All heavy atoms as TSV, in Angstrom:
chain	resi	resn	atom	element	x	y	z
A	1	MET	N	N	119.455	94.538	116.295
A	1	MET	CA	C	118.798	93.612	117.196
A	1	MET	C	C	117.417	94.133	117.592
A	1	MET	O	O	116.491	93.346	117.687
A	1	MET	CB	C	119.692	93.391	118.424
A	1	MET	CG	C	119.117	92.428	119.409
A	1	MET	SD	S	119.126	90.772	118.722
A	1	MET	CE	C	118.548	89.855	120.075
A	2	GLN	N	N	117.306	95.426	117.802
A	2	GLN	CA	C	116.012	95.992	118.173
A	2	GLN	C	C	115.008	95.816	117.044
A	2	GLN	O	O	113.831	95.580	117.303
A	2	GLN	CB	C	116.148	97.466	118.520
A	2	GLN	CG	C	116.892	97.700	119.821
A	2	GLN	CD	C	117.100	99.171	120.091
A	2	GLN	OE1	O	117.034	99.987	119.197
A	2	GLN	NE2	N	117.359	99.496	121.344
A	3	ASP	N	N	115.470	95.942	115.793
A	3	ASP	CA	C	114.574	95.756	114.651
A	3	ASP	C	C	114.061	94.325	114.612
A	3	ASP	O	O	112.881	94.089	114.350
A	3	ASP	CB	C	115.272	96.085	113.344
A	3	ASP	CG	C	115.601	97.561	113.215
A	3	ASP	OD1	O	115.309	98.340	114.146
A	3	ASP	OD2	O	116.152	97.932	112.184
A	4	LEU	N	N	114.930	93.361	114.850
A	4	LEU	CA	C	114.535	91.955	114.855
A	4	LEU	C	C	113.505	91.703	115.947
A	4	LEU	O	O	112.488	91.058	115.714
A	4	LEU	CB	C	115.741	91.047	115.060
A	4	LEU	CG	C	115.442	89.563	115.282
A	4	LEU	CD1	C	114.707	88.977	114.093
A	4	LEU	CD2	C	116.719	88.810	115.554
A	5	LEU	N	N	113.752	92.247	117.125
A	5	LEU	CA	C	112.825	92.072	118.229
A	5	LEU	C	C	111.462	92.654	117.888
A	5	LEU	O	O	110.436	92.037	118.143
A	5	LEU	CB	C	113.385	92.721	119.496
A	5	LEU	CG	C	112.553	92.564	120.756
A	5	LEU	CD1	C	112.341	91.099	121.087
A	5	LEU	CD2	C	113.225	93.269	121.908
A	6	ALA	N	N	111.433	93.824	117.280
A	6	ALA	CA	C	110.174	94.451	116.889
A	6	ALA	C	C	109.424	93.593	115.877
A	6	ALA	O	O	108.208	93.415	115.980
A	6	ALA	CB	C	110.424	95.840	116.325
A	7	VAL	N	N	110.128	93.041	114.905
A	7	VAL	CA	C	109.501	92.200	113.892
A	7	VAL	C	C	108.926	90.943	114.525
A	7	VAL	O	O	107.803	90.525	114.218
A	7	VAL	CB	C	110.512	91.844	112.775
A	7	VAL	CG1	C	109.954	90.789	111.843
A	7	VAL	CG2	C	110.908	93.090	112.001
A	8	ILE	N	N	109.666	90.340	115.431
A	8	ILE	CA	C	109.192	89.123	116.094
A	8	ILE	C	C	107.960	89.416	116.945
A	8	ILE	O	O	106.998	88.653	116.923
A	8	ILE	CB	C	110.318	88.482	116.935
A	8	ILE	CG1	C	111.398	87.931	116.005
A	8	ILE	CG2	C	109.775	87.389	117.844
A	8	ILE	CD1	C	112.637	87.446	116.709
A	9	ILE	N	N	107.971	90.527	117.648
A	9	ILE	CA	C	106.814	90.881	118.476
A	9	ILE	C	C	105.575	91.071	117.623
A	9	ILE	O	O	104.497	90.587	117.967
A	9	ILE	CB	C	107.122	92.136	119.321
A	9	ILE	CG1	C	108.129	91.786	120.416
A	9	ILE	CG2	C	105.853	92.712	119.936
A	9	ILE	CD1	C	108.691	92.961	121.162
A	10	VAL	N	N	105.720	91.752	116.504
A	10	VAL	CA	C	104.576	91.955	115.611
A	10	VAL	C	C	104.078	90.614	115.088
A	10	VAL	O	O	102.876	90.360	115.045
A	10	VAL	CB	C	104.947	92.895	114.440
A	10	VAL	CG1	C	103.861	92.908	113.387
A	10	VAL	CG2	C	105.190	94.305	114.969
A	11	ALA	N	N	104.995	89.733	114.692
A	11	ALA	CA	C	104.601	88.418	114.175
A	11	ALA	C	C	103.884	87.605	115.245
A	11	ALA	O	O	102.887	86.941	114.976
A	11	ALA	CB	C	105.818	87.669	113.658
A	12	LEU	N	N	104.377	87.659	116.470
A	12	LEU	CA	C	103.784	86.879	117.547
A	12	LEU	C	C	102.459	87.457	118.035
A	12	LEU	O	O	101.618	86.733	118.560
A	12	LEU	CB	C	104.764	86.778	118.722
A	12	LEU	CG	C	106.052	86.010	118.442
A	12	LEU	CD1	C	106.966	86.074	119.657
A	12	LEU	CD2	C	105.771	84.579	118.064
A	13	ALA	N	N	102.250	88.746	117.846
A	13	ALA	CA	C	101.047	89.405	118.345
A	13	ALA	C	C	99.802	89.065	117.532
A	13	ALA	O	O	98.691	89.213	118.006
A	13	ALA	CB	C	101.261	90.911	118.367
A	14	SER	N	N	99.974	88.596	116.338
A	14	SER	CA	C	98.840	88.321	115.471
A	14	SER	C	C	98.178	86.996	115.838
A	14	SER	O	O	98.816	85.950	115.888
A	14	SER	CB	C	99.297	88.281	114.014
A	14	SER	OG	O	98.226	87.898	113.183
A	15	ALA	N	N	96.880	87.044	116.072
A	15	ALA	CA	C	96.133	85.829	116.419
A	15	ALA	C	C	96.071	84.858	115.252
A	15	ALA	O	O	95.860	83.662	115.444
A	15	ALA	CB	C	94.728	86.203	116.868
A	16	ASN	N	N	96.254	85.328	114.024
A	16	ASN	CA	C	96.198	84.475	112.845
A	16	ASN	C	C	97.447	83.612	112.695
A	16	ASN	O	O	97.519	82.794	111.796
A	16	ASN	CB	C	96.015	85.321	111.589
A	16	ASN	CG	C	94.665	86.001	111.564
A	16	ASN	OD1	O	93.712	85.519	112.141
A	16	ASN	ND2	N	94.598	87.132	110.898
A	17	ASN	N	N	98.428	83.787	113.543
A	17	ASN	CA	C	99.689	83.064	113.419
A	17	ASN	C	C	99.872	81.985	114.472
A	17	ASN	O	O	100.988	81.676	114.857
A	17	ASN	CB	C	100.853	84.060	113.495
A	17	ASN	CG	C	100.923	84.943	112.283
A	17	ASN	OD1	O	100.667	84.501	111.176
A	17	ASN	ND2	N	101.263	86.200	112.477
A	18	ALA	N	N	98.798	81.386	114.926
A	18	ALA	CA	C	98.876	80.388	115.996
A	18	ALA	C	C	99.783	79.213	115.619
A	18	ALA	O	O	100.602	78.770	116.424
A	18	ALA	CB	C	97.493	79.885	116.360
A	19	GLU	N	N	99.658	78.714	114.400
A	19	GLU	CA	C	100.505	77.593	113.961
A	19	GLU	C	C	101.978	78.023	113.907
A	19	GLU	O	O	102.858	77.296	114.328
A	19	GLU	CB	C	100.068	77.107	112.580
A	19	GLU	CG	C	100.851	75.916	112.085
A	19	GLU	CD	C	100.372	75.427	110.727
A	19	GLU	OE1	O	99.224	75.711	110.343
A	19	GLU	OE2	O	101.180	74.763	110.050
A	20	PHE	N	N	102.228	79.227	113.392
A	20	PHE	CA	C	103.585	79.787	113.325
A	20	PHE	C	C	104.184	79.871	114.734
A	20	PHE	O	O	105.309	79.437	114.968
A	20	PHE	CB	C	103.533	81.177	112.681
A	20	PHE	CG	C	104.811	81.952	112.793
A	20	PHE	CD1	C	105.819	81.779	111.868
A	20	PHE	CD2	C	104.994	82.876	113.812
A	20	PHE	CE1	C	106.998	82.502	111.962
A	20	PHE	CE2	C	106.159	83.600	113.911
A	20	PHE	CZ	C	107.170	83.411	112.986
A	21	ILE	N	N	103.423	80.400	115.667
A	21	ILE	CA	C	103.908	80.567	117.034
A	21	ILE	C	C	104.198	79.218	117.676
A	21	ILE	O	O	105.250	79.026	118.285
A	21	ILE	CB	C	102.889	81.370	117.874
A	21	ILE	CG1	C	102.794	82.804	117.341
A	21	ILE	CG2	C	103.264	81.366	119.348
A	21	ILE	CD1	C	101.621	83.586	117.881
A	22	GLU	N	N	103.290	78.261	117.506
A	22	GLU	CA	C	103.472	76.930	118.097
A	22	GLU	C	C	104.724	76.252	117.545
A	22	GLU	O	O	105.550	75.746	118.297
A	22	GLU	CB	C	102.241	76.065	117.825
A	22	GLU	CG	C	102.330	74.693	118.452
A	22	GLU	CD	C	101.074	73.858	118.194
A	22	GLU	OE1	O	99.990	74.444	117.996
A	22	GLU	OE2	O	101.204	72.625	118.193
A	23	ARG	N	N	104.865	76.243	116.243
A	23	ARG	CA	C	106.033	75.581	115.625
A	23	ARG	C	C	107.327	76.303	115.977
A	23	ARG	O	O	108.348	75.665	116.243
A	23	ARG	CB	C	105.840	75.518	114.117
A	23	ARG	CG	C	106.887	74.684	113.428
A	23	ARG	CD	C	106.477	74.311	112.044
A	23	ARG	NE	N	107.561	73.603	111.384
A	23	ARG	CZ	C	107.696	73.507	110.094
A	23	ARG	NH1	N	106.789	74.045	109.297
A	23	ARG	NH2	N	108.697	72.860	109.568
A	24	SER	N	N	107.289	77.630	115.992
A	24	SER	CA	C	108.478	78.403	116.356
A	24	SER	C	C	108.913	78.086	117.776
A	24	SER	O	O	110.101	77.855	118.033
A	24	SER	CB	C	108.204	79.900	116.232
A	24	SER	OG	O	107.930	80.241	114.903
A	25	ASN	N	N	107.972	78.071	118.709
A	25	ASN	CA	C	108.298	77.777	120.106
A	25	ASN	C	C	108.874	76.378	120.259
A	25	ASN	O	O	109.808	76.172	121.042
A	25	ASN	CB	C	107.068	77.958	120.993
A	25	ASN	CG	C	106.711	79.412	121.196
A	25	ASN	OD1	O	107.543	80.295	121.034
A	25	ASN	ND2	N	105.471	79.669	121.548
A	26	GLU	N	N	108.338	75.411	119.521
A	26	GLU	CA	C	108.871	74.046	119.567
A	26	GLU	C	C	110.320	74.026	119.093
A	26	GLU	O	O	111.177	73.391	119.718
A	26	GLU	CB	C	108.036	73.117	118.691
A	26	GLU	CG	C	106.675	72.791	119.234
A	26	GLU	CD	C	105.808	72.022	118.253
A	26	GLU	OE1	O	106.261	71.701	117.130
A	26	GLU	OE2	O	104.640	71.744	118.605
A	27	GLN	N	N	110.588	74.701	117.976
A	27	GLN	CA	C	111.945	74.683	117.437
A	27	GLN	C	C	112.919	75.459	118.316
A	27	GLN	O	O	114.068	75.049	118.480
A	27	GLN	CB	C	111.958	75.200	116.003
A	27	GLN	CG	C	111.333	74.213	115.038
A	27	GLN	CD	C	111.505	74.594	113.594
A	27	GLN	OE1	O	111.663	75.765	113.250
A	27	GLN	NE2	N	111.466	73.612	112.728
A	28	ILE	N	N	112.480	76.551	118.913
A	28	ILE	CA	C	113.344	77.302	119.827
A	28	ILE	C	C	113.709	76.423	121.021
A	28	ILE	O	O	114.861	76.408	121.462
A	28	ILE	CB	C	112.668	78.620	120.251
A	28	ILE	CG1	C	112.643	79.587	119.050
A	28	ILE	CG2	C	113.383	79.252	121.442
A	28	ILE	CD1	C	111.775	80.816	119.249
A	29	ALA	N	N	112.756	75.663	121.516
A	29	ALA	CA	C	113.018	74.735	122.624
A	29	ALA	C	C	114.013	73.646	122.221
A	29	ALA	O	O	114.712	73.100	123.072
A	29	ALA	CB	C	111.713	74.104	123.104
A	30	GLN	N	N	114.091	73.348	120.923
A	30	GLN	CA	C	115.022	72.329	120.412
A	30	GLN	C	C	116.386	72.932	120.063
A	30	GLN	O	O	117.243	72.244	119.526
A	30	GLN	CB	C	114.441	71.669	119.164
A	30	GLN	CG	C	113.191	70.874	119.433
A	30	GLN	CD	C	112.512	70.411	118.152
A	30	GLN	OE1	O	112.980	70.664	117.048
A	30	GLN	NE2	N	111.378	69.751	118.304
A	31	GLY	N	N	116.580	74.217	120.328
A	31	GLY	CA	C	117.880	74.837	120.099
A	31	GLY	C	C	117.988	75.692	118.850
A	31	GLY	O	O	119.066	76.171	118.520
A	32	TYR	N	N	116.893	75.885	118.134
A	32	TYR	CA	C	116.921	76.744	116.959
A	32	TYR	C	C	116.998	78.199	117.392
A	32	TYR	O	O	116.555	78.554	118.490
A	32	TYR	CB	C	115.662	76.551	116.106
A	32	TYR	CG	C	115.633	75.272	115.323
A	32	TYR	CD1	C	115.414	74.045	115.943
A	32	TYR	CD2	C	115.808	75.277	113.940
A	32	TYR	CE1	C	115.373	72.864	115.218
A	32	TYR	CE2	C	115.758	74.100	113.206
A	32	TYR	CZ	C	115.547	72.902	113.852
A	32	TYR	OH	O	115.502	71.740	113.130
A	33	LYS	N	N	117.558	79.066	116.536
A	33	LYS	CA	C	117.657	80.498	116.811
A	33	LYS	C	C	117.239	81.280	115.574
A	33	LYS	O	O	117.385	80.802	114.446
A	33	LYS	CB	C	119.098	80.878	117.162
A	33	LYS	CG	C	119.581	80.256	118.450
A	33	LYS	CD	C	120.971	80.707	118.775
A	33	LYS	CE	C	121.412	80.024	120.061
A	33	LYS	NZ	N	122.738	80.433	120.456
A	34	TRP	N	N	116.713	82.486	115.803
A	34	TRP	CA	C	116.381	83.360	114.675
A	34	TRP	C	C	117.676	83.846	114.050
A	34	TRP	O	O	118.555	84.346	114.732
A	34	TRP	CB	C	115.531	84.549	115.147
A	34	TRP	CG	C	114.127	84.153	115.413
A	34	TRP	CD1	C	113.536	84.023	116.623
A	34	TRP	CD2	C	113.134	83.805	114.442
A	34	TRP	NE1	N	112.229	83.618	116.474
A	34	TRP	CE2	C	111.963	83.478	115.141
A	34	TRP	CE3	C	113.125	83.734	113.055
A	34	TRP	CZ2	C	110.790	83.096	114.505
A	34	TRP	CZ3	C	111.960	83.358	112.427
A	34	TRP	CH2	C	110.812	83.043	113.133
A	35	THR	N	N	117.792	83.676	112.739
A	35	THR	CA	C	118.997	84.026	112.006
A	35	THR	C	C	118.638	84.877	110.799
A	35	THR	O	O	117.680	84.556	110.080
A	35	THR	CB	C	119.712	82.739	111.515
A	35	THR	OG1	O	119.933	81.880	112.629
A	35	THR	CG2	C	121.016	83.051	110.833
A	36	TYR	N	N	119.411	85.935	110.576
A	36	TYR	CA	C	119.234	86.745	109.380
A	36	TYR	C	C	119.767	85.943	108.197
A	36	TYR	O	O	120.913	85.510	108.200
A	36	TYR	CB	C	119.989	88.070	109.503
A	36	TYR	CG	C	119.898	88.920	108.266
A	36	TYR	CD1	C	118.741	89.626	107.986
A	36	TYR	CD2	C	120.953	89.002	107.371
A	36	TYR	CE1	C	118.633	90.409	106.852
A	36	TYR	CE2	C	120.859	89.770	106.234
A	36	TYR	CZ	C	119.702	90.478	105.972
A	36	TYR	OH	O	119.597	91.238	104.835
A	37	VAL	N	N	118.925	85.714	107.194
A	37	VAL	CA	C	119.325	84.916	106.031
A	37	VAL	C	C	119.345	85.740	104.751
A	37	VAL	O	O	119.632	85.214	103.687
A	37	VAL	CB	C	118.404	83.681	105.849
A	37	VAL	CG1	C	118.562	82.721	107.013
A	37	VAL	CG2	C	116.951	84.093	105.677
A	38	GLY	N	N	119.025	87.019	104.848
A	38	GLY	CA	C	118.962	87.855	103.654
A	38	GLY	C	C	117.644	87.641	102.929
A	38	GLY	O	O	116.864	86.753	103.263
A	39	LYS	N	N	117.414	88.447	101.951
A	39	LYS	CA	C	116.154	88.383	101.211
A	39	LYS	C	C	116.126	87.129	100.348
A	39	LYS	O	O	116.996	86.926	99.505
A	39	LYS	CB	C	116.002	89.631	100.342
A	39	LYS	CG	C	114.666	89.722	99.656
A	39	LYS	CD	C	114.551	91.018	98.874
A	39	LYS	CE	C	113.227	91.101	98.155
A	39	LYS	NZ	N	113.104	92.366	97.399
A	40	GLN	N	N	115.118	86.269	100.589
A	40	GLN	CA	C	114.960	85.050	99.807
A	40	GLN	C	C	113.509	84.583	99.849
A	40	GLN	O	O	112.729	85.024	100.685
A	40	GLN	CB	C	115.905	83.950	100.283
A	40	GLN	CG	C	115.767	83.586	101.742
A	40	GLN	CD	C	116.791	82.556	102.157
A	40	GLN	OE1	O	116.500	81.360	102.155
A	40	GLN	NE2	N	117.980	83.005	102.532
A	41	ALA	N	N	113.168	83.705	98.945
A	41	ALA	CA	C	111.805	83.165	98.878
A	41	ALA	C	C	111.554	82.277	100.091
A	41	ALA	O	O	112.456	81.579	100.548
A	41	ALA	CB	C	111.619	82.359	97.600
A	42	PRO	N	N	110.329	82.275	100.637
A	42	PRO	CA	C	110.003	81.400	101.764
A	42	PRO	C	C	110.176	79.929	101.382
A	42	PRO	O	O	109.855	79.524	100.266
A	42	PRO	CB	C	108.533	81.701	102.050
A	42	PRO	CG	C	108.258	83.016	101.419
A	42	PRO	CD	C	109.199	83.118	100.256
A	43	SER	N	N	110.683	79.127	102.321
A	43	SER	CA	C	110.925	77.709	102.053
A	43	SER	C	C	109.915	76.806	102.740
A	43	SER	O	O	109.968	75.596	102.575
A	43	SER	CB	C	112.335	77.338	102.523
A	43	SER	OG	O	112.423	77.494	103.923
A	44	GLY	N	N	109.029	77.371	103.549
A	44	GLY	CA	C	108.069	76.565	104.291
A	44	GLY	C	C	108.446	76.387	105.742
A	44	GLY	O	O	107.630	76.008	106.562
A	45	ASP	N	N	109.718	76.631	106.089
A	45	ASP	CA	C	110.156	76.585	107.476
A	45	ASP	C	C	109.666	77.846	108.179
A	45	ASP	O	O	109.434	78.858	107.532
A	45	ASP	CB	C	111.688	76.526	107.556
A	45	ASP	CG	C	112.252	75.260	106.937
A	45	ASP	OD1	O	111.597	74.210	107.043
A	45	ASP	OD2	O	113.351	75.332	106.351
A	46	PRO	N	N	109.528	77.794	109.524
A	46	PRO	CA	C	109.110	79.006	110.212
A	46	PRO	C	C	110.039	80.169	109.883
A	46	PRO	O	O	111.255	80.064	110.001
A	46	PRO	CB	C	109.201	78.646	111.695
A	46	PRO	CG	C	108.937	77.185	111.712
A	46	PRO	CD	C	109.618	76.676	110.464
A	47	ALA	N	N	109.437	81.230	109.413
A	47	ALA	CA	C	110.184	82.425	109.040
A	47	ALA	C	C	109.252	83.621	109.127
A	47	ALA	O	O	108.036	83.468	109.098
A	47	ALA	CB	C	110.733	82.294	107.620
A	48	ILE	N	N	109.832	84.784	109.242
A	48	ILE	CA	C	109.048	86.008	109.259
A	48	ILE	C	C	108.959	86.486	107.812
A	48	ILE	O	O	109.960	86.865	107.212
A	48	ILE	CB	C	109.703	87.062	110.157
A	48	ILE	CG1	C	109.758	86.514	111.584
A	48	ILE	CG2	C	108.930	88.367	110.103
A	48	ILE	CD1	C	110.573	87.333	112.533
A	49	THR	N	N	107.766	86.424	107.252
A	49	THR	CA	C	107.581	86.772	105.843
A	49	THR	C	C	107.192	88.234	105.680
A	49	THR	O	O	106.584	88.838	106.556
A	49	THR	CB	C	106.496	85.899	105.193
A	49	THR	OG1	O	105.275	86.079	105.890
A	49	THR	CG2	C	106.877	84.431	105.202
A	50	VAL	N	N	107.571	88.766	104.540
A	50	VAL	CA	C	107.212	90.128	104.153
A	50	VAL	C	C	106.393	90.003	102.878
A	50	VAL	O	O	106.805	89.325	101.938
A	50	VAL	CB	C	108.479	90.979	103.902
A	50	VAL	CG1	C	108.098	92.369	103.450
A	50	VAL	CG2	C	109.351	91.018	105.145
A	51	LYS	N	N	105.217	90.642	102.869
A	51	LYS	CA	C	104.344	90.598	101.702
A	51	LYS	C	C	104.167	92.019	101.166
A	51	LYS	O	O	103.253	92.734	101.588
A	51	LYS	CB	C	102.982	90.003	102.071
A	51	LYS	CG	C	103.046	88.566	102.520
A	51	LYS	CD	C	101.676	88.038	102.885
A	51	LYS	CE	C	101.789	86.625	103.427
A	51	LYS	NZ	N	100.499	86.076	103.805
A	52	PRO	N	N	105.035	92.430	100.249
A	52	PRO	CA	C	104.916	93.789	99.728
A	52	PRO	C	C	103.660	93.937	98.861
A	52	PRO	O	O	103.135	92.949	98.339
A	52	PRO	CB	C	106.182	93.966	98.900
A	52	PRO	CG	C	106.600	92.596	98.523
A	52	PRO	CD	C	106.135	91.698	99.642
A	53	GLU	N	N	103.213	95.161	98.725
A	53	GLU	CA	C	102.036	95.424	97.894
A	53	GLU	C	C	102.292	94.991	96.452
A	53	GLU	O	O	101.424	94.448	95.790
A	53	GLU	CB	C	101.692	96.908	97.949
A	53	GLU	CG	C	100.382	97.240	97.273
A	53	GLU	CD	C	99.991	98.684	97.475
A	53	GLU	OE1	O	100.356	99.276	98.508
A	53	GLU	OE2	O	99.316	99.218	96.585
A	54	HIS	N	N	103.496	95.234	95.984
A	54	HIS	CA	C	103.883	94.834	94.620
A	54	HIS	C	C	105.111	93.944	94.722
A	54	HIS	O	O	106.084	94.288	95.369
A	54	HIS	CB	C	104.202	96.061	93.764
A	54	HIS	CG	C	103.068	97.030	93.680
A	54	HIS	ND1	N	101.940	96.779	92.941
A	54	HIS	CD2	C	102.873	98.233	94.262
A	54	HIS	CE1	C	101.104	97.792	93.058
A	54	HIS	NE2	N	101.645	98.693	93.866
A	55	GLY	N	N	105.063	92.795	94.113
A	55	GLY	CA	C	106.200	91.885	94.139
A	55	GLY	C	C	105.881	90.622	94.913
A	55	GLY	O	O	104.799	90.444	95.465
A	56	ASP	N	N	106.860	89.736	94.951
A	56	ASP	CA	C	106.693	88.435	95.590
A	56	ASP	C	C	106.992	88.499	97.082
A	56	ASP	O	O	107.798	89.313	97.539
A	56	ASP	CB	C	107.634	87.413	94.945
A	56	ASP	CG	C	107.298	87.156	93.474
A	56	ASP	OD1	O	106.099	87.228	93.136
A	56	ASP	OD2	O	108.229	86.898	92.700
A	57	GLU	N	N	106.371	87.589	97.824
A	57	GLU	CA	C	106.619	87.445	99.253
A	57	GLU	C	C	108.070	86.992	99.449
A	57	GLU	O	O	108.630	86.244	98.655
A	57	GLU	CB	C	105.655	86.386	99.791
A	57	GLU	CG	C	105.780	86.106	101.256
A	57	GLU	CD	C	104.775	85.071	101.713
A	57	GLU	OE1	O	104.552	84.070	100.999
A	57	GLU	OE2	O	104.218	85.262	102.783
A	58	TYR	N	N	108.687	87.459	100.541
A	58	TYR	CA	C	110.053	87.048	100.835
A	58	TYR	C	C	110.274	87.005	102.341
A	58	TYR	O	O	109.433	87.435	103.115
A	58	TYR	CB	C	111.077	87.976	100.160
A	58	TYR	CG	C	111.009	89.420	100.609
A	58	TYR	CD1	C	111.776	89.868	101.673
A	58	TYR	CD2	C	110.189	90.340	99.963
A	58	TYR	CE1	C	111.730	91.187	102.087
A	58	TYR	CE2	C	110.139	91.664	100.357
A	58	TYR	CZ	C	110.916	92.077	101.424
A	58	TYR	OH	O	110.859	93.394	101.827
A	59	ILE	N	N	111.413	86.422	102.735
A	59	ILE	CA	C	111.795	86.363	104.152
A	59	ILE	C	C	113.136	87.036	104.327
A	59	ILE	O	O	113.929	87.165	103.378
A	59	ILE	CB	C	111.853	84.920	104.673
A	59	ILE	CG1	C	112.983	84.128	103.993
A	59	ILE	CG2	C	110.528	84.213	104.524
A	59	ILE	CD1	C	113.284	82.793	104.644
A	60	LEU	N	N	113.412	87.450	105.565
A	60	LEU	CA	C	114.716	87.987	105.942
A	60	LEU	C	C	115.314	87.208	107.103
A	60	LEU	O	O	116.523	87.111	107.235
A	60	LEU	CB	C	114.598	89.473	106.336
A	60	LEU	CG	C	114.136	90.417	105.247
A	60	LEU	CD1	C	113.900	91.804	105.808
A	60	LEU	CD2	C	115.150	90.472	104.124
A	61	PHE	N	N	114.458	86.658	107.982
A	61	PHE	CA	C	114.886	85.898	109.150
A	61	PHE	C	C	114.160	84.562	109.166
A	61	PHE	O	O	112.993	84.479	108.804
A	61	PHE	CB	C	114.522	86.644	110.439
A	61	PHE	CG	C	115.245	87.930	110.630
A	61	PHE	CD1	C	114.724	89.111	110.142
A	61	PHE	CD2	C	116.447	87.960	111.310
A	61	PHE	CE1	C	115.395	90.309	110.320
A	61	PHE	CE2	C	117.120	89.165	111.496
A	61	PHE	CZ	C	116.594	90.337	111.001
A	62	LYS	N	N	114.862	83.511	109.599
A	62	LYS	CA	C	114.219	82.226	109.805
A	62	LYS	C	C	114.915	81.482	110.920
A	62	LYS	O	O	116.040	81.824	111.318
A	62	LYS	CB	C	114.166	81.397	108.530
A	62	LYS	CG	C	115.460	80.784	108.079
A	62	LYS	CD	C	115.216	79.995	106.804
A	62	LYS	CE	C	116.241	78.953	106.559
A	62	LYS	NZ	N	115.938	78.145	105.387
A	63	LEU	N	N	114.245	80.468	111.431
A	63	LEU	CA	C	114.827	79.662	112.501
A	63	LEU	C	C	115.814	78.666	111.904
A	63	LEU	O	O	115.490	77.932	110.970
A	63	LEU	CB	C	113.728	78.905	113.263
A	63	LEU	CG	C	112.897	79.767	114.200
A	63	LEU	CD1	C	111.672	79.005	114.683
A	63	LEU	CD2	C	113.727	80.223	115.380
A	64	THR	N	N	117.027	78.648	112.450
A	64	THR	CA	C	118.054	77.707	111.993
A	64	THR	C	C	118.712	77.083	113.199
A	64	THR	O	O	118.721	77.641	114.291
A	64	THR	CB	C	119.128	78.402	111.134
A	64	THR	OG1	O	119.752	79.434	111.900
A	64	THR	CG2	C	118.536	78.979	109.867
A	65	LYS	N	N	119.280	75.909	113.000
A	65	LYS	CA	C	119.952	75.208	114.095
A	65	LYS	C	C	121.436	75.219	113.884
A	65	LYS	O	O	121.945	75.208	112.832
A	65	LYS	CB	C	119.468	73.769	114.179
A	65	LYS	CG	C	119.829	73.101	115.479
A	65	LYS	CD	C	119.013	71.869	115.677
A	65	LYS	CE	C	119.168	71.415	117.103
A	65	LYS	NZ	N	118.423	70.221	117.370
């Protein structure tokens, strides 16, 4: 849980993520929760993405209802 909180704080702290923050807050207000979904390709829904130096971008957590 502490790792998830740290990842969310880092994601929210970035000024470049204004759209991400706005959409995430809207969905959280609608009852969505951050859920561990395992390593998978981003689907376009609000998610915390990982961009490794080598390899494809992926997500581990996303908002689900």
